[in-house]
N, C-alpha and C positions, 0 to 999 in steps of 0.2 A: 456530361458531366459522371464523376464513376463514386458513387456515394457507398457508403458500410456503415451502416449503424451499429454499433456494440454492446450490447446488453450487459451488467453485472448488477444482478438485484435489483437496486433501486437508482444506482448509476449507468453514466449514458457515456457511449467515448463515440467517437466517429473519424473516418477517412475519408476525406476529399479527395480527389484526383481529377487531371485534366485526360481525356480519353485521347487526344492529340501527342503531347508529349508521353504520358505517364508519367508525370509528374505527381506528389503528391503531398500530403500534408495528415498528419495524426492529430486528432482534439484531443485533452482530456483523458490520455490515455491510463489504465489502471493496471499493476502487477500483477490482479490476478488474471488478465489475457494476454501478458505478454508475449507466450510461444502463439497464440492466437493472433494477435496484431503483424508479428512474424511472417506468420502463414499466410495469411491477408494478402501481403506486401508483394510476398513472392510470387504465389499464384496469379499473381495477376502483373507482374512484371512493373511492378512500380519503382521509381525512385522518389524517397521521401523528400522532401526541400526543408522542412521543420516540421515539429517537433509542439505543439501547442499546450500550456495548464491555462484554463483561462483563469485561474486566482490559484491561490494558497490553497489547496485541500486542507478541508476539518476529518473528513466524513471517510477517506478512504488513501489508499497510499497510491501516489500518483507512479508509475513506470518512464515518465517522463526522460528520466538521466540516463536508465538502460536503453532505453529505446534511441536518443540523441547518441550514443555512443556505437550502440550495436551498427545501426543506418549511415552513422557519421554525419549529423542534420543537429544544425543546433536547437537548442531548447529555446525555446520563445516564450519570454514573461512581460508582466509591465516592468517599468522601468524600477518601481518601488517594490519588487516581489522581492521578500529576504533570501529565496533558495541561492546558493552560490552556484549551483549549475543552470545556472538560468544565463547564458551566454549570449542571448541573443535579447537585447531589450528594446520594446515598444512604449508609443505613449497615442494618446487616440489620435487619429486621423491617420498615421501608419497605412501604408498599405504593402501587403505583401505578394507578392505574383508567383502562382503555381501554374506553371505553362501558360495556359491563355485564360486564366483563373485568376482575378483579381480579388483579395481576399480582407477589405478592411477593417482597420481595427477601430473599436470605438470602446472609451477606456469609460466604464458605468462600476464606478465603485458607490459599495453599501455594503455589501456584505461583507466583504472585505475593499481596504484601497486598494489593492494591486488588481482587481478585478475587470477584466476586461471582455465585450463583447466582440463576434466577427460577422462582418455581412459579406454574403455576395450573391450574387444574380436572385431569386426569389427565395433566400433563406439568411437567418441567423441564427450564429451559435450563441445561448443567451449566456454559459459557465451557471452560475448559482443567481445572478441579478434577478431574472424573470424566469419561474417556472410553469408549468400549466396547473392553472390554478393555482398558482401563488407565488411568492416571493423566497428570495433568500433571507436567511436569519440573519438581525445586526447585533447580537448577545454574545457573537464569539471575539477572538481578537481583532482589533481593527474594523469590526464592524461599525457602519454610523448608519443611524434611520436617516436622520437628514440627506445625505448624501444618495441611498438609495432611492427616496422621493424623486431628488434632479435624475437619476440615473433613468429611470422608470419613465416620469412626467414628460421630464426636460428631452431625451433621449430615446428611447429606446418605441414609447408608443404614439413618437410622429415617424415612424415608420411606413409605408405604405401599408394597408390593413391586411393586403394580402399576403404579407412578408410569412415565410414560412416559419415556426419557432420550436429550434432545437436545442433543450436545455442540457444541464450535465447530469441533471437528474429529474427522474419522476417514480414515483413507488406506489401506480397503481398501472405500469402494464401500458400508458401509452409513448407513441413514438413521437407525437408532435401536435403542435398548433399552429395557430395565426396569430399575428396581431388582435386583428379584430376580433376574434375569438376573445383573447382575451382581456380586450377593453372591455369587450359586451359581458362575461362572465364573470371573469377572476373575480373572489370576494375583495381580495386585498386594494384592488386595483379601482373601486370603487368609490376608496377612502381617499375621494380625490384630493381634497382641504390638507395641506402641509401638515397643520396642527393635529387635524383627526390619525392622518395613517401612521404621522413618528411616535404619538400616544398609542396607536393601535400596536406598533413593532414593538415598543418600549414595555408590554405586559401579555406578549404569547407566553412564555412560561415554559415554553419547549425542554423537552428534555436532552440531557447533551450528546451528541453524539458517540457509539461505541468506538472504542478507541483514538477517542480526541488527542490525548495529550500524544499519544504516541503519532498517531497521520503527523500533526503540526508540527513535533521535531522532525521526523523526516523529513517531509515536505519540506521543511523549512532552511531544513540544517542538509540536506543531501546526506543523510546517517542512514545504515541502513536497519530494517524492521527486525525485532523477536524473529520473527520467520525466517525474513531473509538471513540470521546466522545461522537456525537449526537449520537451514536446505544445505547453505554453505558446509557446515559442519556434519551434515548428513551424505554428502556426498564426497567427501574426503575421507571418508573413515569406513567398514565396513561391520557387520553386526550378528551377533549368534540369538537363535532363539529360543525362549523361554524353555521348550522341551528338550529340546538341546543340551541346555543347561544342566536340565533334572536331571538327566540320563548321567552326564558326566558325575553331578554329586553321587547319584545313586549308586556308583561304580568303584567308589573312594579314591579317584583318578581324574581329578577336575583339567590335569596338565595347562593350568595358567594360572598366573596370578589373577585374585579376586581382589578388585579395589574397592569399595562402598565409600562415595562422595558425599554421602548426605551426613546429616548434624550428628554430632556424638548421640543426643537423647533419642535418637530414631535408627540409630544403628544400634545400640544396647538394648532397644526394646525387642530386636528381630532383625536379623540378616541372613544370608546363605553362608551355608557351614562353610567355612574356610575361609571368610570374607577378610580381610585387611580393612583397618579403618583409616581413609585421609578425606577431610572434608575440602569440597572444594576450593570452599576459599582458600586454604593454603596449599593447593597441589604448587603451583611453580616453585614457591620457598620451599615447600619439602620434597621436591623429586629426591634431587641428590640421594639424601641420607635416607630414604624410604624406598626408594626403588633405584638402586644402586646401579643395574643389569638393563640399558636401552633394548638387547636385543627379548628380552622374554616377551610372551606374549601376555599381555595385560586387557583383561577385561572387566570396564568400567560400567559400576551399575547406583542407578540411583531410585528416588520414588518413584518416578512416573515415566522417566526413557528422556526426556530432554537433556537435566544438566547431564547427563550422561555420554550424551551425544557431542555436546558442544567438551564436556571435557577430556574424551578423546579426542576428538580434533586437535584439542590445545598437546595433549601429549606427542602427538605424530609430528606439531609444529616444535616441538621439543626433543625431537631426535626418538622420541618410543614408535617407532613403527610399525608396533605386530600391537596397539593399542587396536581394543573394538570395544565395543557399546553391546549389554545387553538391549536386543529388540520387546521394550516394554520397560516396567521396573518393579521396586518392590511391594508394591500395591498390588498389580494383576500376581504376583508369587502369591502372596496372601492369601488373595481369593481362590486360586489355582489349587490350597492346601497341600503345596510343597513345603518340604523342608524345613524347619528356621532355627538359628541359634540363638541364645540372646546373652546378654551381657559383653564383657569385651573381649575378641579373639585370641 
């Protein structure tokens, strides 16, 4: 068996493959390691047959859609998953064949209604249903403590005690556990009475995961994250350094249009000398009037350097092929003590 565990903070993903056929599956991939998965697959000469999300993640951004497209592999999720990019939907009892490996599907709802676990040979991939020393929470969308009780005590804990447990998360640096070890030492599993377990899960009072809304939005819809939008925009434009712009301003010949896309009050409070003002929210509606020559070089400026990146990419899409962005923003310009003009341009 080929086995790789990829750790991203508290998130854990896996590559499981067949030695004989070089077929493989990727389980719970994170966008932060997109290139790493591709590198591992290429280096080991693997043919990825499936990309699996064990459930709709709320605490990180899934890379399943991108990997599925890049590797021409179907994205596997439970049939109840809301993700439109899940093009291979399974139910409990289905078996996925990865060369000589058989991956058996278990429907283990509770953390989410579409939660799956996958069993093969000596191990089980439990997603967020069973964690090392804990369980998945049930207070997020589609969570259900009653269903989680049934998934744990009626399904997962009935596996052989020596079965290795590989969850989708662990925040203490542990790689795996066993079913037997979890039965013996997992505090939440000591609540074997249904009512007591449900009451415990309903009163955990856990903090919401970072990026909860964005993670659910992107993982449920297949939409892009803000980070992806910025990365795509950055790849579509070029930048000028703050030192270069400062030298140009000092020389009295900037040689380009300086376009400040912040809101009016910020612009009036202080901007790069010679800059004109066009708020980002009005950009598409005013370019024809305010920027009549698409051949001019346009340097876009904002407060932190993010909005200007997106705005410059938009300008290029509109035909302003010389649009670039300042590497940084007005916050850095002010902190560097560089010259400011106030009031209207």
